[in-house]
C-alpha positions in Angstrom: 0.1 -0.1 -0.2 1.2 3.4 -0.8 1.6 5.7 2.3 3.5 9.1 0.7 2.5 11.3 -1.5 3.7 14.6 -3.0 1.4 17.7 -3.8 2.5 20.4 -6.3 1.7 23.4 -4.7 4.7 25.8 -6.0 2.9 27.3 -9.3 2.3 31.0 -10.0 -1.1 30.7 -11.2 -1.2 33.5 -13.8 -4.4 32.3 -15.7 -6.6 32.9 -12.2 -5.1 36.3 -12.1 -5.8 38.6 -10.5 -7.2 36.3 -7.6 -3.6 34.9 -7.3 -1.7 38.2 -7.1 -2.5 38.0 -3.3 -3.3 34.5 -2.7 -1.4 30.9 -4.2 -3.8 29.3 -6.1 -3.9 26.1 -3.7 -5.5 28.5 -1.2 -8.5 29.5 -3.4 -11.5 28.0 -2.2 -14.0 26.1 -3.4 -17.1 24.6 -2.2 -16.6 24.7 1.6 -12.8 23.8 1.3 -9.7 25.1 -0.7 -8.2 23.4 -3.5 -5.4 22.2 -0.8 -7.2 21.3 2.1 -9.7 19.4 -0.4 -6.6 17.4 -2.0 -4.9 16.9 1.8 -8.4 15.3 2.7 -8.8 13.1 -0.4 -5.3 11.6 0.4 -6.3 11.2 4.3 -9.4 9.2 2.8 -7.2 6.9 0.8 -5.0 6.1 3.8 -1.9 8.1 3.2 0.1 9.0 6.2 3.0 11.2 5.1 2.7 14.3 2.5 5.3 16.6 0.9 4.4 19.8 -0.4 6.6 22.0 -2.5 6.2 25.7 -2.4 7.4 28.9 -4.2 5.3 31.6 -5.0 3.7 32.8 -1.7 4.7 29.9 -0.4 4.8 31.2 3.2 1.2 31.5 3.3 0.9 28.1 2.0 3.2 27.3 5.1 1.2 29.0 7.8 -2.2 27.7 6.2 -0.7 24.1 7.0 0.5 24.8 10.2 -2.8 26.5 11.3 -5.1 23.8 10.2 -3.5 20.8 12.1 -4.5 18.1 9.6 -4.5 14.6 10.5 -1.4 13.7 8.4 2.5 14.2 9.0 2.7 17.0 6.2 6.5 18.3 5.1 6.7 21.5 3.0 9.9 22.3 1.0 10.3 26.0 -0.2 11.8 26.1 -3.6 13.5 29.6 -2.6 15.8 30.7 -5.4 13.6 30.0 -8.3 10.5 27.4 -9.3 11.9 23.8 -10.3 9.0 22.9 -12.5 7.1 19.6 -12.0 9.8 17.2 -12.5 12.5 19.5 -10.5 10.1 20.1 -7.7 9.8 16.3 -7.3 13.4 15.6 -7.6 14.1 18.3 -4.8 12.1 16.4 -2.8 12.8 12.9 -3.6 14.7 12.0 -0.5 11.5 11.9 1.7 10.2 9.1 -0.4 13.4 6.8 0.2 12.9 3.8 -2.0 9.0 3.9 -1.6 6.5 4.4 -4.4 4.6 7.3 -3.8 1.6 9.4 -5.3 2.1 12.8 -7.1 -1.2 14.9 -6.8 -2.2 18.2 -8.4 -4.5 20.4 -6.3 -6.0 22.2 -9.0 -8.2 19.1 -9.9 -11.4 18.9 -7.7 -10.8 15.7 -6.1 -13.6 13.9 -4.5 -14.0 10.3 -2.7 -15.3 8.8 -6.2 -11.5 8.8 -7.4 -10.8 6.3 -4.5 -11.6 3.1 -6.7 -9.9 4.4 -9.2 -6.6 5.1 -7.2 -7.1 1.5 -6.0 -7.1 0.2 -9.7 -4.0 2.5 -10.3 -2.4 0.7 -7.3 -3.1 -2.6 -8.5 -1.5 -1.9 -12.0 1.2 -0.1 -10.6 2.2 -2.9 -7.9 1.0 -6.3 -10.0 2.7 -5.3 -13.1 5.8 -3.4 -11.6 5.4 -0.5 -13.7 7.6 2.7 -13.0 4.8 5.3 -13.4 0.9 5.0 -13.7 -1.0 8.1 -14.5 -4.9 8.9 -14.3 -6.3 10.0 -17.5 -9.6 11.2 -18.6 -11.4 11.4 -21.9 -11.4 15.1 -22.8 -15.0 14.7 -23.8 -15.5 14.5 -19.9 -13.7 17.8 -19.2 -15.7 20.7 -17.6 -13.3 22.8 -19.5 -13.6 22.0 -22.8 -10.4 23.8 -24.3 -7.9 21.3 -23.5 -6.7 19.8 -26.6 -5.4 16.5 -24.9 -2.2 15.3 -23.9 -2.3 11.6 -24.6 -3.7 8.5 -26.3 -4.4 5.6 -24.4 -4.4 1.7 -26.0 -5.6 -0.7 -23.3 -3.4 0.6 -20.5 -0.6 1.8 -22.3 0.1 5.6 -22.7 0.9 6.9 -26.3 1.6 10.3 -28.1 2.7 9.6 -31.2 1.9 13.4 -32.4 0.4 16.3 -31.0 -2.7 16.1 -33.1 -5.7 13.9 -32.1 -4.6 13.5 -28.6 -8.4 12.4 -26.8 -6.9 12.0 -23.1 -6.2 14.5 -20.4 -4.0 14.2 -17.6 -5.9 14.4 -14.6 -3.2 15.4 -12.2 -2.8 12.1 -10.2 0.2 9.5 -10.7 2.0 6.9 -8.7 5.8 7.2 -9.4 8.8 4.7 -8.5 11.4 7.5 -6.9 14.5 5.7 -8.4 13.4 7.0 -12.1 14.1 10.4 -11.0 17.5 9.9 -10.3 18.4 9.5 -13.5 17.9 13.0 -14.5 20.6 15.0 -14.0 18.8 18.4 -14.8 17.7 20.3 -11.3 14.6 22.3 -13.4 12.5 20.3 -15.7 9.1 19.3 -16.5 7.1 16.3 -15.8 6.9 15.6 -19.5 10.6 15.0 -19.8 9.9 11.6 -17.4 6.6 10.7 -19.5 8.4 11.4 -22.8 11.3 8.9 -22.0 8.7 6.4 -20.9 6.5 6.3 -23.8 9.3 6.0 -25.9 10.3 2.8 -24.1 6.8 1.5 -24.1 6.5 1.8 -20.3 4.2 4.4 -19.4 0.8 3.5 -18.1 -2.5 4.7 -17.4 -6.3 3.8 -16.3 -8.8 5.6 -17.6 -11.1 8.0 -15.5 -14.9 7.7 -15.8 -15.6 10.9 -13.3 -16.2 14.1 -14.8 -13.3 16.2 -14.9 -13.4 19.5 -12.7 -10.3 21.2 -12.9 -9.2 25.3 -12.0 -7.7 26.1 -15.1 -8.5 29.8 -15.9 -10.5 32.6 -14.0 -13.8 32.0 -15.9 -13.6 28.2 -15.3 -12.7 28.9 -11.6 -15.9 31.2 -11.2 -18.4 28.7 -13.1 -17.2 26.2 -10.8 -17.9 27.9 -7.9 -21.8 28.1 -9.2 -21.3 24.2 -9.8 -19.8 23.0 -6.8 -21.5 23.9 -3.8 -20.3 21.3 -1.3 -17.4 18.7 -1.9 -17.8 15.3 -1.0 
């Protein structure tokens, strides 16, 4: 069973401006929760015991928020002080917290709910039974509340493909299981998670579970405002 997770919370949230000029995106409210608290409680519901959160932009607010709210998890925050390290670099910078244990990587921009727990269990089963390095949760872009997404991947069974930038039907939801040792193969400090995915796709070793849940993701200011009307209470 996976017991550790990393929440990516270092971004600038520029597409939500001006709301993020004074508030980091993970602390924006949706329903009765912030995006961050909703994510933490989702992880707790799955049985995660330890969480690492990377912060950069307005990071002190996130650190204070976590300390003030006293969540029922062991939470550590890591500041990327000098510059933001991007998604892959942020994980690599925190990799020592996971030793040799597989862990979750999650994006708080998605509005996670308890229905995702069954899909996460399927991800975990695929990961461990087949000894994978990465397993993603993808969703068909037709199920996205934000219809502007062009798509990130294609999916053949559980095998993730990206043969061209055209006709990509699946969106990355912001949830994946990762094996720590694969990050240590990268010599760069600042890099996108796409670098990892592209390498695995080339080796036919990137896998995914397809989500059946409507994809609610805070991507732009207009989408956020519309989601506030749609989501009155996160369960």
